[in-house]
TIDOLO-805796 format. One line per field, with one value per residue (C-alpha): residue number from 1; residue in three letters; x, y, z. Coordinates in Angstrom, 3 decimals. Each point is the difference from the previous one (the first is absolute). Layout:
N
pos <- c(NUM	...)
code <- c(ala	...)
c1 <- c(X	...)
c2 <- c(Y	...)
c3 <- c(Z	...)
This chain:
405
pos <- c(1	2	3	4	5	6	7	8	9	10	11	12	13	14	15	16	17	18	19	20	21	22	23	24	25	26	27	28	29	30	31	32	33	34	35	36	37	38	39	40	41	42	43	44	45	46	47	48	49	50	51	52	53	54	55	56	57	58	59	60	61	62	63	64	65	66	67	68	69	70	71	72	73	74	75	76	77	78	79	80	81	82	83	84	85	86	87	88	89	90	91	92	93	94	95	96	97	98	99	100	101	102	103	104	105	106	107	108	109	110	111	112	113	114	115	116	117	118	119	120	121	122	123	124	125	126	127	128	129	130	131	132	133	134	135	136	137	138	139	140	141	142	143	144	145	146	147	148	149	150	151	152	153	154	155	156	157	158	159	160	161	162	163	164	165	166	167	168	169	170	171	172	173	174	175	176	177	178	179	180	181	182	183	184	185	186	187	188	189	190	191	192	193	194	195	196	197	198	199	200	201	202	203	204	205	206	207	208	209	210	211	212	213	214	215	216	217	218	219	220	221	222	223	224	225	226	227	228	229	230	231	232	233	234	235	236	237	238	239	240	241	242	243	244	245	246	247	248	249	250	251	252	253	254	255	256	257	258	259	260	261	262	263	264	265	266	267	268	269	270	271	272	273	274	275	276	277	278	279	280	281	282	283	284	285	286	287	288	289	290	291	292	293	294	295	296	297	298	299	300	301	302	303	304	305	306	307	308	309	310	311	312	313	314	315	316	317	318	319	320	321	322	323	324	325	326	327	328	329	330	331	332	333	334	335	336	337	338	339	340	341	342	343	344	345	346	347	348	349	350	351	352	353	354	355	356	357	358	359	360	361	362	363	364	365	366	367	368	369	370	371	372	373	374	375	376	377	378	379	380	381	382	383	384	385	386	387	388	389	390	391	392	393	394	395	396	397	398	399	400	401	402	403	404	405)
code <- c(met	asp	lys	phe	leu	lys	leu	gly	leu	ser	glu	glu	val	leu	lys	ser	leu	val	gly	leu	gly	ile	glu	glu	pro	thr	asp	ile	gln	glu	lys	ala	ile	pro	glu	ile	leu	lys	gly	lys	asn	val	ile	gly	lys	ala	glu	thr	gly	thr	gly	lys	thr	leu	ala	tyr	leu	leu	pro	ile	ile	glu	lys	ile	asp	asp	ser	lys	asn	glu	met	gln	ala	ile	ile	leu	ser	pro	thr	his	glu	leu	gly	val	gln	ile	asn	asn	val	leu	asn	asp	leu	lys	arg	gly	leu	gly	lys	lys	ile	thr	ser	thr	thr	leu	val	gly	ser	gly	asn	ile	lys	arg	gln	ile	glu	lys	leu	lys	asn	lys	pro	his	ile	leu	val	gly	thr	thr	gly	arg	ile	leu	glu	leu	ile	asn	lys	lys	lys	ile	thr	thr	asn	thr	ile	lys	thr	ile	val	ile	asp	glu	gly	asp	lys	leu	leu	asp	phe	ile	asn	ile	lys	asp	val	lys	ser	val	val	lys	ser	cys	pro	arg	asp	thr	gln	lys	leu	ile	phe	ser	ala	thr	met	asn	glu	lys	ala	leu	glu	thr	ala	asp	glu	leu	ile	gly	thr	ser	glu	leu	ile	gln	ala	lys	ala	ala	asn	lys	val	asn	glu	asn	ile	glu	his	gly	tyr	phe	gln	val	glu	leu	arg	asp	lys	ile	asp	phe	leu	arg	lys	leu	ile	his	ala	ile	gly	asp	glu	lys	lys	ile	ile	val	phe	ile	asn	asn	ser	tyr	asn	val	his	asn	val	ile	gln	lys	leu	lys	tyr	asn	lys	ile	glu	ala	val	ser	leu	his	gly	ser	asp	asn	lys	met	glu	arg	lys	lys	ala	leu	gln	asp	phe	arg	ser	gly	lys	ala	lys	val	leu	ile	thr	ser	asp	val	ser	ala	arg	gly	leu	asp	ile	lys	gly	ala	thr	his	ile	val	asn	leu	asp	ile	pro	met	asn	ser	gln	asn	tyr	leu	his	arg	val	gly	arg	val	gly	arg	ala	gly	glu	lys	gly	phe	ala	tyr	ser	leu	ala	asp	tyr	lys	glu	glu	lys	ile	ile	val	lys	cys	glu	arg	gln	leu	lys	ile	lys	ile	pro	arg	val	tyr	leu	tyr	glu	gly	lys	ile	his	glu	thr	glu	val	lys	lys	val	ser	ser	asn	lys	asn	asn	ser	lys	lys	lys	ser	asn	leu	pro	lys	lys	val	tyr	lys	lys	arg)
c1 <- c(109.479	3.754	0.648	-1.727	2.015	3.222	-0.982	0.240	-3.668	-0.876	-2.282	-2.298	-0.584	-0.168	-3.063	-1.959	0.987	-1.092	-3.540	0.031	1.351	3.109	2.918	2.718	1.330	-0.188	3.104	-0.510	-0.632	3.125	2.146	-1.562	-0.843	3.615	1.068	-2.957	0.674	3.577	-1.446	1.061	-1.899	-1.448	-1.395	-1.895	-1.202	-2.348	-3.002	-3.566	-1.058	3.531	-0.427	1.411	-2.366	1.181	3.609	-0.182	-2.815	1.691	3.257	-1.951	-2.063	3.221	1.487	-3.059	0.468	-3.505	1.012	0.133	-3.186	1.314	-0.255	2.885	-0.704	-1.712	-1.072	-0.866	-2.437	-0.983	-3.667	-2.715	-0.576	3.632	0.226	-3.010	1.374	3.378	-1.695	-2.172	3.148	1.443	-3.146	0.265	3.572	-0.846	-2.574	2.663	2.429	0.822	1.177	-2.710	0.561	-2.461	-0.602	-2.424	-0.877	0.173	-1.391	-1.337	-3.503	-0.301	-1.466	2.943	-1.585	-0.312	3.557	1.257	-1.864	1.734	3.392	-0.448	0.673	3.359	-0.231	3.380	-0.530	-1.696	-1.162	-1.403	0.059	2.795	-2.259	-2.021	3.062	1.763	-3.123	-0.049	3.741	-0.555	-2.837	2.461	-2.187	2.759	3.188	2.659	2.976	-0.654	-0.281	2.632	-1.063	-1.800	-1.216	-0.828	-2.175	-0.468	2.998	-0.417	-3.233	1.003	3.306	-1.534	-0.187	-3.570	0.733	3.713	-0.361	-2.340	2.079	3.151	-1.829	-1.072	3.510	1.665	-2.345	1.447	3.384	3.006	0.861	-3.511	0.246	-1.463	-1.467	-1.308	-1.868	-1.404	-0.821	1.713	2.647	1.266	3.321	-1.632	-1.768	3.262	1.834	-2.740	0.139	3.773	-0.353	-2.736	1.512	3.737	2.049	-2.191	-0.111	-1.641	-1.746	-1.623	-2.011	0.216	-2.582	-2.630	-1.665	0.330	-3.087	0.325	-0.375	-1.889	-3.038	-2.875	-1.870	-3.465	-2.801	-3.781	-2.067	-2.487	-2.218	0.853	-3.401	0.350	3.510	-0.816	-2.528	2.482	2.691	-2.254	-0.386	3.722	0.918	-2.246	1.558	3.535	-0.853	-0.028	3.611	1.475	1.032	-1.077	1.176	-2.461	1.387	-2.083	1.090	-2.071	-0.102	-3.520	-1.285	1.344	-2.996	-2.439	1.899	0.469	-3.699	-1.157	2.454	-0.973	-3.679	0.835	1.740	3.552	2.430	1.951	2.207	1.423	2.942	-0.583	1.110	-2.604	0.943	1.868	3.025	-1.985	-2.574	2.729	1.827	-3.171	-0.893	3.441	-0.117	-3.444	1.170	3.300	-1.677	-2.676	-2.882	-0.702	0.688	-0.240	2.031	-1.155	2.511	1.286	3.517	0.960	-1.329	1.692	3.381	2.834	-2.233	1.419	-2.984	1.092	-2.323	-2.002	-0.905	-2.131	-0.100	-3.234	0.015	-3.558	1.212	2.637	3.331	0.844	3.199	2.174	2.281	-2.981	-1.079	3.487	-0.085	-3.380	0.694	3.312	-2.006	-0.443	2.194	2.680	2.491	-0.677	-3.744	-2.558	-1.864	-3.035	-0.844	-3.480	-1.313	-3.610	-0.057	-2.796	0.452	1.744	2.463	1.057	2.335	1.909	0.292	1.539	2.413	1.080	0.597	2.176	2.029	0.522	0.435	-2.595	-3.234	-3.251	-2.588	-3.726	-1.492	-3.591	-2.086	-2.703	-1.967	2.403	3.176	2.698	0.516	2.748	-2.387	-3.556	-2.571	-2.837	-3.427	-1.520	-2.928	-2.458	0.987	-0.577	-3.445	-0.795	1.087	-2.157	-2.974	0.654	0.202	-3.432	-1.649	-2.014	2.210	-1.782	1.652	3.368	-1.238	1.983	-1.933)
c2 <- c(91.465	0.257	0.960	-3.168	-2.113	1.494	-1.189	-3.590	-0.798	-2.041	1.183	-2.841	1.566	3.525	-1.030	0.128	3.657	0.989	-1.119	2.070	3.082	0.115	1.488	1.024	-1.489	1.935	0.652	-3.009	-2.264	1.254	-0.719	-3.228	-2.053	-0.630	-1.064	-2.356	-1.532	-0.686	-2.062	2.365	0.490	3.524	2.448	2.676	3.273	2.149	2.180	-1.123	0.407	-0.313	-3.435	-2.334	-2.832	-0.103	0.317	-3.541	-1.514	0.571	-1.825	-2.787	-0.514	0.053	-2.766	-2.279	-3.229	-0.629	-3.418	-1.224	-0.731	1.165	2.861	2.417	3.275	1.153	3.613	0.830	2.824	1.464	0.370	-1.731	3.174	0.390	-3.700	0.274	3.222	-1.630	-2.951	2.391	1.719	-3.438	-0.964	3.210	-0.925	-3.628	1.018	1.364	-2.885	-2.847	-1.958	-1.928	1.118	-0.945	1.636	-0.062	2.083	-1.629	2.226	-0.712	1.221	-2.445	-3.509	-2.286	-3.061	1.874	1.264	-3.562	-1.061	2.777	-1.057	-3.463	1.681	1.245	3.702	1.571	3.051	0.043	3.371	0.207	0.867	-1.507	-1.837	-1.818	-0.904	-1.384	-1.984	-1.568	-0.744	-1.783	-1.992	-1.070	1.659	2.382	-1.654	2.535	-2.048	1.329	3.678	2.136	3.463	1.307	3.617	1.797	2.963	2.913	-1.244	2.602	-1.757	-3.629	0.351	1.417	-2.002	-1.153	-1.580	-0.836	-3.483	-1.210	1.709	-1.752	-3.348	0.465	1.068	-2.905	-2.502	0.995	-1.187	1.904	1.425	1.406	3.626	2.364	3.415	2.561	3.116	2.812	3.708	0.479	-2.027	1.129	-1.171	-2.848	-1.279	0.189	-1.980	-2.648	-0.107	-0.534	-2.835	-1.598	0.124	0.451	1.638	2.340	3.084	3.014	2.026	3.336	1.859	3.766	1.810	1.150	2.741	3.034	1.042	1.475	3.787	0.101	-1.614	2.051	-1.734	0.393	-1.922	0.212	-0.811	-2.615	-2.453	-3.633	-0.707	2.987	-0.706	-1.638	2.679	2.697	-1.730	0.312	3.748	0.429	-1.796	2.395	2.976	-1.150	-0.016	-2.276	0.510	-1.336	-3.544	-1.027	-2.953	-0.869	-2.016	-2.285	-2.170	-3.091	-1.519	-1.404	3.592	0.393	-1.385	2.077	3.230	-0.839	-0.809	3.289	2.089	-1.679	0.508	3.717	-0.143	0.116	-2.318	-1.875	-3.097	-1.920	-2.064	-2.589	-3.441	-2.051	1.446	-2.251	1.197	1.099	1.907	1.932	0.735	1.312	2.142	1.631	0.548	1.629	2.316	0.923	0.679	2.192	-2.297	-0.191	3.085	-1.806	-2.956	-1.587	-2.109	-1.138	0.468	-3.629	-0.042	3.322	-0.857	0.821	1.455	2.781	1.784	2.908	2.973	-0.511	3.461	-0.665	-2.452	-0.425	-1.992	-1.300	-1.920	1.688	-1.901	-2.091	1.933	2.882	-2.224	-1.279	3.628	0.792	-3.040	0.994	3.671	-0.908	-0.956	3.665	3.083	-1.803	1.525	3.496	-0.184	1.301	-2.715	-0.005	-2.328	0.137	-2.126	-0.622	-0.230	-0.346	1.589	-3.114	-0.157	3.613	-1.288	-2.014	3.112	1.895	-2.898	-0.019	3.762	-0.352	-3.028	1.146	3.685	1.195	1.992	-1.742	2.773	-0.525	1.013	0.341	-0.982	2.499	0.385	-2.252	1.770	-0.693	2.849	0.549	1.737	-0.782	1.650	1.536	-0.507	3.452	-0.466	-0.930	3.073	2.266	-1.470	0.536	3.630	0.591	-1.436	2.267	3.093	-0.739	-0.105	2.999	2.695	-0.078	-3.364	1.792	3.011	0.650	-0.349)
c3 <- c(83.850	-0.668	3.627	1.232	-2.451	1.353	3.482	-1.217	-0.555	-3.082	-2.798	1.028	3.433	-1.429	-2.035	3.252	0.474	-3.508	0.793	3.184	-1.774	2.226	-1.906	2.462	3.253	3.252	2.094	2.298	-3.007	-1.756	3.059	1.291	-3.104	-1.180	3.515	0.383	-3.425	1.146	2.847	2.789	3.248	-0.041	2.547	-1.927	1.528	-2.057	0.730	-0.636	-3.620	-1.455	-1.590	2.673	-0.955	-3.615	1.207	1.351	-2.111	-3.366	0.861	1.734	-3.168	-2.032	2.137	0.191	-1.982	-1.336	-1.343	3.613	1.892	3.374	2.487	-0.600	1.862	3.202	0.609	3.620	0.728	3.399	-0.985	-1.993	-2.059	-1.054	-0.868	-2.302	-1.518	-0.744	-1.684	-2.043	-1.317	-0.720	-1.921	-2.044	-0.935	-0.810	-2.618	-2.324	0.451	-2.315	3.051	1.808	3.574	2.730	3.378	2.910	3.059	3.447	2.751	3.465	-0.812	-2.924	0.016	0.787	-1.672	-3.298	0.373	0.512	-3.170	-1.985	1.378	-1.530	-3.378	1.359	-0.990	-0.788	2.255	3.404	1.358	3.494	3.656	2.081	2.450	-2.671	-2.074	3.089	0.906	-3.481	0.194	3.322	-1.583	-2.759	-2.651	-1.147	-1.238	0.979	-1.240	-3.534	1.028	-1.770	1.230	3.069	0.285	3.245	-1.027	2.435	1.959	2.726	1.034	-0.588	1.840	3.185	3.238	-0.752	-3.399	-0.043	1.545	-2.773	-2.701	1.243	-0.016	-3.633	-1.079	1.853	-1.661	-3.407	-1.349	1.377	-3.440	-0.563	-1.129	2.608	-0.840	2.486	-1.170	2.109	-0.052	3.358	1.847	3.401	1.464	1.902	-3.134	-1.987	2.695	-0.041	-3.808	0.055	2.508	-2.088	-3.473	0.585	-2.768	-2.031	-2.199	1.676	-2.693	0.745	-2.611	-0.274	2.103	-2.452	2.007	-2.245	-1.895	-3.485	0.265	-3.318	1.645	1.397	2.837	1.456	1.662	-0.102	3.068	-1.225	1.865	-0.758	-1.557	-2.364	-1.293	-3.346	-0.955	1.059	-2.101	-3.058	0.585	0.620	-3.238	-1.945	1.823	-0.848	-3.712	-3.046	-1.072	3.244	0.966	3.486	2.111	2.770	2.924	2.190	2.932	-0.808	-3.477	0.575	-0.266	-3.547	-1.912	2.032	-0.742	-3.705	-0.396	1.516	-2.036	-3.277	0.836	0.124	-3.411	1.419	-1.799	2.665	0.142	2.932	1.193	2.699	1.105	-1.882	-3.419	-2.394	-1.968	-3.078	2.067	1.816	-3.248	-1.670	3.036	-0.040	-3.778	0.201	2.778	-1.646	-3.352	1.591	-0.935	3.732	2.124	3.350	1.306	3.261	1.903	3.394	1.405	-0.673	-3.582	-0.843	1.511	-2.388	-2.712	-2.126	-1.527	-2.125	-0.249	3.211	1.301	3.086	2.899	1.938	3.239	0.158	3.051	2.154	-0.111	3.058	0.763	-1.171	-2.096	-1.978	-0.494	-1.290	-2.269	-1.467	-0.645	-1.628	-3.108	-0.936	-0.261	-1.996	-2.430	1.336	-0.709	2.497	1.909	2.288	2.898	1.530	2.863	1.024	3.794	2.506	3.423	1.412	-2.903	0.482	2.744	-2.624	-2.179	2.936	0.615	-3.670	0.163	3.082	-1.131	-3.597	0.922	-2.510	0.088	-0.944	0.400	-0.051	-3.359	-1.178	-3.012	-0.930	-3.249	-1.922	1.105	2.595	2.485	2.555	2.386	0.982	-2.240	1.963	-1.486	0.041	-2.357	2.737	2.068	-2.982	-0.516	3.671	-0.161	-3.043	1.788	2.971	-2.167	-1.473	3.409	1.186	1.468	3.330	0.726	0.205	1.943	3.158	3.215)
């Protein structure tokens, strides 16, 4: 936690990270947080899965004055899904805080009457799609004169010719001295020009490209039908062995309870990290995994972000990661300090395309491997027992059957 303290974050805010098990800042967080805390406008470029969301959420939380019942920050998202995801991360952080920070999601697919009701409580942070937020501003339901910070997430999308008009309208509705932050995985020259016009003087921060995979990690994937994945996971865990620590990644946190239930039914001790856990539940799950009481930890990318879990030996992607950077982020949990690590993925025939893409973009080999009779094999094991039985049967037949004609 010392590294986070050096960035200028208070111990109060760092309490939220303790509950999440996050111990060290990523490169984009290390570079962006101090500048945001100074009140500067920032354009941040960093690849997917490098902690961009926390890079702006942590300083926003730090700066929120919870003694004031007023809206203080707006976070613009290009999609409903990303807006909900950002607010989920925010909710995870709020659970560990002493500060009473409120937030709400405002997206076009939501019921506007319910959203207006929530706005009557004047939440500190508004997360939503540009169109819906602008609509609510025009209806005088969002009081922008109190907004201190506005974030444009996935700037490459929100600054394009389709969205820029609405984005400009939202920004112009806020006070001139409102801090403006733009974050994106990619920003072409046109997007950077538009960003400069929109926010004026700013700090351009670019995180180091994290595209090198640790050479101590051995990769492989099993071809498994979607419906068979959980049962196959059970067999794979037994094949890996009792002395190993396994982190299982899923894409959707609502699947966690289902997976945990089936593993425990088969006498496999497993714990989980997901958005609905409170601080104590997360802490206990991490303690049980680190101590070896549980050999399996099931988590999503968001819930695992920033975790430093010593001693993990294997990664299993029950769900294939959405992109190569998420794959890189996941497998980075093993193979540390010179130790050997293993990363296995369970892919159906459609997901094999993502495996190929990860191989190409990360310049690694992820060969197909096989599970047979409780062991992992690099080559397919041919089942010969039935052939032997057939040959025996043939040899017992009367010789005249084999007589040449």
